[in-house]
C-alpha positions in Angstrom: 61.0 28.4 -52.6 63.7 27.0 -54.7 66.4 25.2 -52.8 69.9 24.4 -54.1 71.8 21.2 -53.6 75.2 20.0 -54.7 75.1 16.6 -56.2 78.2 15.5 -54.3 76.4 15.4 -50.9 74.6 12.2 -50.1 71.6 13.9 -48.4 71.5 16.9 -50.8 71.9 19.5 -48.1 69.5 22.4 -48.9 70.1 26.1 -48.8 67.6 28.8 -49.6 68.1 31.2 -52.5 66.7 34.7 -51.7 66.1 35.6 -55.4 64.1 32.5 -56.2 60.5 32.3 -57.2 57.8 32.5 -54.5 56.3 29.4 -52.9 53.0 30.4 -54.5 54.5 30.6 -58.0 56.1 27.2 -57.5 52.8 25.7 -56.4 51.1 27.3 -59.4 53.7 25.9 -61.8 53.4 22.4 -60.1 49.6 22.6 -60.4 50.0 23.5 -64.1 52.3 20.5 -64.6 49.8 18.2 -63.0 46.9 19.6 -64.9 48.8 19.5 -68.2 49.4 15.8 -67.5 45.8 15.2 -67.1 44.7 17.2 -70.2 44.3 15.4 -73.5 45.3 18.6 -75.4 46.4 22.2 -74.9 43.6 24.7 -74.9 42.7 25.9 -78.4 44.0 29.4 -79.2 46.6 29.4 -76.4 50.3 29.8 -76.9 51.0 26.9 -74.5 52.6 23.7 -75.6 52.7 20.4 -73.8 56.1 19.6 -72.5 55.5 16.4 -70.5 52.8 13.8 -69.8 53.1 10.8 -67.5 50.7 8.7 -65.5 50.9 9.1 -61.8 50.7 6.3 -59.2 47.6 6.1 -57.1 48.8 7.8 -53.8 47.1 9.5 -50.9 49.0 12.7 -50.4 47.6 13.9 -47.0 50.4 15.1 -44.9 52.8 15.5 -47.9 54.8 18.6 -48.9 56.5 19.8 -52.0 60.2 20.8 -52.2 62.0 22.2 -55.2 65.7 21.6 -55.5 68.0 23.1 -58.1 70.8 20.6 -58.9 73.9 21.9 -60.6 76.5 19.7 -62.3 79.9 20.9 -63.3 81.2 19.5 -66.6 81.5 15.7 -66.3 80.0 15.6 -62.8 77.5 13.0 -61.6 75.7 12.0 -58.4 75.6 8.5 -57.0 72.6 6.1 -57.4 69.8 7.0 -55.1 66.1 6.8 -54.3 63.3 9.3 -53.3 60.4 8.4 -51.1 57.7 10.2 -53.1 57.2 11.5 -56.6 60.0 13.5 -58.2 59.4 15.6 -61.4 62.7 16.8 -63.0 63.0 19.6 -65.5 66.3 20.3 -67.2 67.1 24.0 -67.0 70.5 24.1 -68.8 72.7 21.7 -70.7 72.1 18.0 -70.9 71.5 15.4 -68.2 72.0 11.6 -68.5 69.5 9.8 -66.5 68.5 6.1 -65.8 65.4 5.7 -63.6 64.0 2.3 -62.7 63.8 -0.2 -65.6 63.9 2.5 -68.3 66.9 2.7 -70.6 69.5 5.4 -69.9 68.5 8.6 -71.7 69.9 12.1 -72.2 67.5 14.9 -71.4 68.1 18.4 -72.9 67.1 21.8 -71.6 63.3 22.0 -71.6 62.7 18.2 -71.3 61.4 16.5 -68.2 61.4 13.1 -66.5 59.6 11.5 -63.6 60.6 9.2 -60.7 57.9 7.3 -58.8 58.2 6.5 -55.1 61.3 4.3 -54.3 62.5 4.0 -57.9 66.2 3.6 -58.3 67.8 6.6 -60.0 70.9 4.7 -61.0 72.4 7.4 -63.3 72.2 11.2 -62.9 75.0 13.0 -64.6 76.0 15.9 -66.7 76.3 14.6 -70.3 78.9 17.1 -71.2 82.6 17.2 -70.2 82.9 20.9 -71.2 79.6 22.6 -70.2 77.6 22.9 -67.0 74.1 21.4 -66.6 71.3 22.2 -64.2 67.9 20.7 -63.3 65.0 21.6 -61.2 63.7 18.6 -59.2 60.2 19.0 -57.7 59.9 16.4 -54.9 56.5 15.5 -53.4 56.9 13.4 -50.3 55.5 12.9 -46.8 56.4 16.0 -44.7 59.6 15.4 -42.7 60.7 12.4 -44.9 64.4 12.2 -45.9 64.2 13.3 -49.5 67.2 11.4 -50.9 68.5 8.0 -49.8 71.9 6.9 -51.4 71.8 3.4 -52.9 74.1 1.1 -50.9 
């Protein structure tokens, strides 16, 4: 189920979207992302293209759950620095998102590009790169069931 969040709220209060993809389709998509990250190349003869590959930390995920959050930014809008307790995979759906995660340099991600946050990393910058167009991203958060998914940086 896709959930919506407004970046202005510290805890990213979630609301369901009745016309969203099913939980099964979300899990299938997440599985495809993970499998694509483990594959050395896209299967021959397919029309698939690799979008993203990133090493994952060694974690035991028993008792974890997955939550998908669609974050919408108005032109020029940003959210405060924060951390997530698990793995977060972000996919830019629309526009351009400025992001700085951990020790990586700040970077602008365009629609169709992805980035990853590992457990506890500081997400210091998360902002719409445009002052005239909206931007949206889909964040897939994997964390212990019941964990607070976003903690503002103090």
